[in-house]
Structures are given as structure tokens and as C-alpha cells.
N, C-alpha and C positions, 0 to 999 in steps of 0.2 A: 545056643539057648539065650545067652546074654544079649546077642545081637537082636534076636527076635523080641525080647522084652523091651530093649531100647527102642526098637521100631514102633512097638505098640504104644509105649509112653509118648513118643513123638506125635503119633496120630491123635492120642487123647489130648495132649497139650494144644495141638493145633485146633482141634474141635472146640476146646474151651475158649481159646483165644478168639475164635470167630463168633462165639455166642454173644448176643446182645448183653451188655452189662458185665461181662466176665472177660478176664484176660489171664494168660498163664503167669505164674509167679515170676518167671524169668523175664517177662516183657517189661519194657520201660513204661512208666506212667504216660498216659496219653495227654496231648495238649487240648486246649479248648480255645477256639476262635469264636467269639460271640459278637455277632453283627446285629445292631438294632437300627431300624430305619424309622425315622419320625414321620408321622402323618401319612401312612400308606394304607389305602383301602385294599383289601384282598380282591375285591371285584374290579379293580382297575389294574390288576396284574395279569398279563397274558399267561403267566404260569397257572393262573386260576380260571382261564377261559375267556379273558377279556379280548375283544376283537383287535384292538390296536397292539402292536408288538412292543409293549412297554418293558417286558422283563425277560429277554432271551437268556440272560445268564442265570436268573433264578429258575427259569424253566429247565435249563441244563442241570443245575444243581439238584432240582427235584427229581429229575430222571435218574440221577446217580444216588439218590437217597430217599428220604421220606417226606412226603408232602401231607400236611394236616389240613383237611378241607374246612374244618370248623374250629379254628383257633380264635380265642377271644382275649383281648386286653380287658382288664377289670374296670377301666375308667378311661375316658378319652382325653388324657392329659399326660404330658411327657414325664414330669417328675414323679407323680404317684405311680404310673405304670412301671417305671424303672425301679422304684422302691419295692414294688411287688415282685418284680423279676429277681431282685437280689436278696429279698428276705423270704420269699415264698409265703407271703402273707397278704391278705386283702387290704386295700387302703384303709378301711375302717379299723383294721387290726394294727397296722403299723403307724397309723396316724398322719401319714402324708396324704392329705385329701385335696391338695391343690398345689400348684407350682409356688415355690417360695417357702413351703414348710420344710423343716429340716428333719432328716432321719434321726430317730433317737438312738443313743449309744447302747440301749439295752438289747438291741437285736444284732447278732453277728451276721455279717453279709457274706455272700458267696465268695467274694475275693478274699476275705479274711480267713475263711475256712480252708480254701485252697492254698493260701500262703502258709498256713500252719502245717500243711502237708508237703512243703518244699517247693511249691510252685513259684516261679517268678511271674509277677503280675503287672500288667500295663493297661492303660486306658487312653483312648483318643476320643474326646467328646467334642460336639460341634454346636452346642447352643447353651445359652446362659442358664436356663433352668436346671442344668446338670452341673453347675459350678460346684467346686469342692466345698464351698462354704455351707452347702446344704447337706453334706454328709456322704455323698456318693463316692468320694475318693478313699474311703476307709478300706484298707486291705490292698490298695494298689501302690506298688513301689514307684511306679511312674504314672503320673496323671496329667496328660497333656491337654490343657484348656487354653492355650495361648491363641488368641484370635487377632489377626491383622486386618487392616482395612483392605489390603490387596486381595485377601482370600475370603472376604465376607460378602454375603448377599445383602446384609443390612449393615453397611460399614459405619454409618453415623446415625444410629436411631435417634429419633427426636421425640420429645414429650412436651406438649404445649409450646412447640416451636423452638425449643432449645435442644441442642445436640447433647447426647449422653457422653460419658467419658471414654467409652471403648466400644468396639464392634460387638454385636449381639451374637454372632454366629461365625461359622466358616463353611465354605463350600466343600463338596465331596472330594474334589481333587486334592485339596490340602490335607484332608483327613487321611486319604489313601497314602499320600506321600509320607506323612508322619508315621503311619502304621508300618509301612514297608521299611522305613528307616529303622524303626525299633526292631523289627524282625531281623534285619541284617546285623544288628549289634547285640542281639540277645545272647545270653549264655546258652551253650548247646548241651551242657551237662545237667540241665534241670528242665522239667516240663514247664509249659507256660499257659497262662490265661491272658489272652489279648481281647479286650473289648473295644470295638470300634463303633461309634455312633454317627450315623449320617442324618443330616437335618434337612436336606434340600427340598423334599416334597412339601414342606411347610410353606405358608405364605411368607414373602411374596412369591407368586408363581413366575419365576424368571429363569427358565432353563438356558444354559449356554448353547451355542451352535455346536454341532448341527441339529441338536435335539429340539431347539426352538422351531426351526423351519420344518423339520420332519413331522412334528405333531401339531403344527398350526391348524386351527379350524379351517376347513375347506369350503364351508358354506359361502355363498356369494355375499350374504349379509349376516354373519354369525352374531348370535346374541352374546351379551357380556358373559353369561354363564358358560356358553359353548367355548368362548375364547379362554375363560378361566380353566375349564376342564381340559382343553388341549394343552395349555401351558403346564398344568398340573401333571398330565401324562408325560410331557417332556421332562419334567423334573424327576419323575419316577424312572424314566429310561436312562437319564444321566446317572442317577444313583445306582441303578442296576449295572451300568457300565463300570462305574468306579468300584463297586463291590466285586465285580468280576476280575478287575485288575488285582485286587487284594488277594482273592482266592488263587489267581494265577501265580502270585508270588509265593503262596504256601505250596502250591504244586511244584513250581520250579525248584524250590528248595528241597524237594523230596519229602515233604512233611505230610502229604495227604494221607498215607496209611496210618499215621499216628496222631492225627488231629481230628477231633470232633468239631465240625462246623455247625453252628446254630445261627440261623437268620430269622429274625422275628420283628414284626412291626410293633410300635408302642401304642398306636391308636390309628384311627382312620380320619376321614374328612367328610364334611357334610355335602358340599357342592350342590346345595339346594335340593337334595333328594327329599328332605323333610323341612324345607324353609330355613335351614341353617347352612351358611356357606362354609364355615370353618368347623370348630369342634370345641368341646368342653361341657356344653349344657345338655346334650341329648345322648341317649344310649340306643339309638336305632342301629341296625346292622352296619351301615356304612361308617359309623363312628367307632365301632368296637370289634368288628370282625377283621382280623389281620392275617397276613401271611406268616406261616411258620414252617420252615424247612430244615431238616437235619441231614447231614452227610457224614458218614463214618465208614469209608471203604473197608470191606472185609468183615465188618461187624454189624452193619445195618443193611438189610436187603432193600432194594428199591421197591417202594410201595406207596399207596395212598391210604390214609386213615380218615374215615368218614365221621367217626364219633367225635363229639365236641371235647376239646381240651382247653385249658386255661393257662394264662401266663404263670400262675403259681406252680404249674407242673414242670416248668422248664428247668429250674435248679435241681429238684430231686431226680429228674430224668437224666440230667447231665452227670450228677454225682454217681448214679448207678452205672452209666455207660463208661465213665472214666475209670471206675473201679477203685478209686482211692479211699472211699469210705461209704458207709451206708448213709442214705439221706437223714439229716438230723431230725430228731423227734419234733422240734418246734416248727418244722415246715408244715404249712397247711396244704400244700399241693401234694399230688401223688405222682410217683414215677409211672410213666406210660410204657416202660420197657415191655411189660407183659403184653400190651396191645401190639407192640412192634413184633413180638415173637409169634403171636397168633394171627396178626393182621386184622384183629377186631377190637373194638372198644365198647364202652357203655353208651349206647345211643340215647338212653334215658337220663343221662347224667345231668344234674342241675348245674347251671352256670349262672352265677349272680353277678350283677353289674350295677354300677352307679355312675353318676355324673360328677364332675368336679364340684367340690363344695363351693357354693356361691351365695353366701348369706345376704349380700347386699345387692344381688341381681334378682333374676326372676324366681329362683328356687332351685330345687334339686330333683333328680330322677333316679329311680331304682328299678331294677328289672331282674327277671329270671327267665332263662331258657330251660324248658322242661320237655324233652323230646321234640315234638313238632311245634309245641306252643311257646310263644314269647309273650310274657306279661310285663307291661311297663306301668309304673306308678309315677306320675308327674306331679310334683308339688309346686304350685304357682300361686303366689299372692294369697296364701292362707287356704287355698283349695287344693283338693287332690283329685286328679283325673286318672282313671284307669283305662288302659288299652290292651287289647288281646289280638294277637296275630297268629295265623297258621303258617309257619315257615315252609311247610311242605308244599303248599299250594300258592303261597304268597311271600316269596323270599324277600321282596322289596318292601314288605310291611305297608301295603297300600290300603287294605281293608280291615278296619277295626271291627272285631267280632264280639266285643265285650257285652254289648246290649243283648245279644242272643244267647250268650253262654254264661249266665250269672254264677252257676256252680263252679265252673272252671276258674272264673275270675276270683271268687271267694277263696278257693283252695290255694291258688297261687299267691294271692295277696297275703294269706296267712303264712305261707312259706317265706315270702320276702320279709315280712315284719319279724318273723322268728330269726331269720338270718341277721337282720340288723341288730336285734337284741343280743345275739351271740357275739357279734364282732365289734359293736360300737364301743368306742372309748373316746372321751372328749379329747380332741386333738389339741396339743399345745399350740398356742397362737404363734404364727411365724415371727421370728426375730429378724426383721428387715430394716436395713438402713434406708435413708431417703434415696440413696443411689440405687439400692436393690429394688425399691418400689418403682422407681422411674424406669429401670431396665425392664421389669415385668409388665409395667403399664404400656410400654411401647408396643407390645403385641396384644394388649387387652386382657392380660392375665389377672390383674388386680384392679380394684376400684381406687 
């Protein structure tokens, strides 16, 4: 009888251990590998149907885990998106509305919460907007932001013809090397959070070989934008290769069964899809729809989720899957574990978006995705222009339907403005030194 009871308890414990968001009490806490990729459009990833083979490793990861087809960054800007990722709050709520704004100390970050539960925490970041001085290092025992000229794609950035004091970034190979070195020396008696940020798809589009040649534009007389797009694709492929090497290190160490891997983009890139080459000012799909893939062998069944999700959902979802604590009540996002259990999500969910705050430039944009509809409100030179798109029939947002659907425009405009009133708080002005301003100006982030 005792043997039969023991066997039954073993089966029950195993079942609980495999359920999303749950683990048996005897299981060790799970690890979290969080990979963020700068400036990566979902529609330029072969994992999302792009014709060029830009992301074979992400494709493989998606086949082993969960691919979210409609994942959105809240804003097309590195610092604010990462602030949302770590606070599970919208930019208007946490106050980081542009690069160079510092995260307030009044919001506990994902790393701080995990460290309080015994996690060892480490970060490897690859661009200046995520510098520790802006608050992103809180909760990390190790915060690697050392950039060398040998590893940089922008080794000596210039402003007004004068070189700045240090490199602006580092390439993916250096980031992967630093991350794998930390994995090799980590303590094995504690779970870990390792955050690795890859910057390469950002301008300048300068992929190393063989990715430069593989993705070079093949037209006899390629246009400048065709050359840019080909080089951009090469940068994505290089980043995908480096991300794959990092995941290989996790798997080779036998950590795959106990490690939740999250790969997410921080924003997209214009590539002249709507008259903008880079990012920051617009909230069209190419700027805010990003890849999001989760892998957790034995706990997440391979599947695709079609319903929209947001970056604010990543932290509460991770918390529930790790099982260390319930998502904190101050999180604005929602755990999508129930969608992972059922394979369905809320297709009508509202997703609110905004551009980087640019008071001295053309203005700001706000948007909402509501089911098949995408409403955009563009503020320019004291005027407001509304646009309405049907994403079901026009995913590229080519045909503005606002003139023919005034009731839909009015309804969604009311929702956007109500959302702004609920979230808006005057952001504290960034406290930047002259050197900070020059570093951010080097890529056009501040006036």
C-alpha cells in the first residue's frame, strides 16, 4: 500500500512540475535567461515568415517553445522599452519617455525582486542608453557595460566633428563571450537571472562576414534603401547566430530543463516603410511589432499564440513560470500563462503605443490596436492627424480608412486619450552631463 501511495504522489508531483507556472515543492527554482535584441522588426525575422533566412536559431527556438505572433513594444526606443520590461509599467507610468531619462527609485525592478528571492543576477548590455547611470543596473550583482574600441561598431562616435570619450556600443560576439564567461563562473547552488542585450541590428548597418556577403543586395543597381535593408538583415542574422551560441552554452551545461529562455525585441526599425529610416517618432507596425519567443522544456508546450501581447506582460509571465512568487500587484501587465495553457488569448485586447517624447522635434504619436483596428494619433506642429488601419486586410498600414469610418475613429480616439489621462505623469527631466548629451546626440537621440 505504501509503495502504491508513493507512486501516486510521484505521478502527481510530476504532473504539477510540468504544468505551466507550477513546479513541485522539491524542485530547485528555475533560472531565467532574458535576451533582448535592439532594433529588430518581427517581419524581418524568418522565424516570422520573412523570405530571407535571417533567424534560423530563433526559428529553432520557436519550434521548441512558444512564438507570439503579435507582440508589441510600448515605444520605439531602447531605454523606455527596457524600463517597461523591468517595471511592467507603460512609459507614461514609469516616466522614462526617451533615452537619457533615468528610472525612478520608486519602482522595484524585476532583477531586484528576483535577487530578494535568492537569485544571482547578472547583465551584459551593449549600448550606451542602457548605462548603469540611468538606473537599469539596480538589482544586478554584476552589470557588464565595458565597451572597447576593438569590440565596438561605433568605436569613436563623433559629435560636431569631435570624438567622444569612449565607444558607444559593443558587437554581439563580445556580448556572447562575456555572458558565457559569467555562466562558467556562476555559483551552481543558486538560481540565476542573466540578461543579455544585443545591439547589432541598430545603425550603422555593418554586419561582419560572412553575413555581409550573404545578405548583400543582389539587384544589378540596388537602391540605397535596398542596400540598407540587406545590411540590416545581415545584422539580424549575425545577432541570431550569437544568440544561438549563448543558448548552446546553456544547453551544453545541462541547464535547458531548468532555464526559462525569453527572447524579445525592444523595438523595430522604419526602413522607409513609412518615410522613416530608423525609429523613435512613429508607431507603425514596423516600429513596434517585435519577436517574442519563450522556451521552457517540459513546462511549455510548443505552440503559436496569435492574440496580441505586450512587453508589460513579460515580467508577470516570467514570475508565474518561475514559480518563485506571484506577480507583484504594481505590475500593469498580465501573465499570459493561461493563454499558454489553453492555446488561446484575447484577440480583442487593447494595445496602447506611443512614440519617444520629442518636444523639440516634430511631435509625438499615440496609438491603440483594438482587434483588427489600429488607430494612430500623430501630433505635429500644433496639429493632430488621425489615421485608421484595418490590420486584418492591410497589415502594412498602407490605406488610411479614417475618413470613411468617423465613428470608429471617434471611439478609438476617446480610448487613447482616456489611456493617456490614466497613465500620464510629468516625467522628471533627464539629468544629463554634457558628455551624456554628446553620447546620445551621436545617434540623434537628443537635440
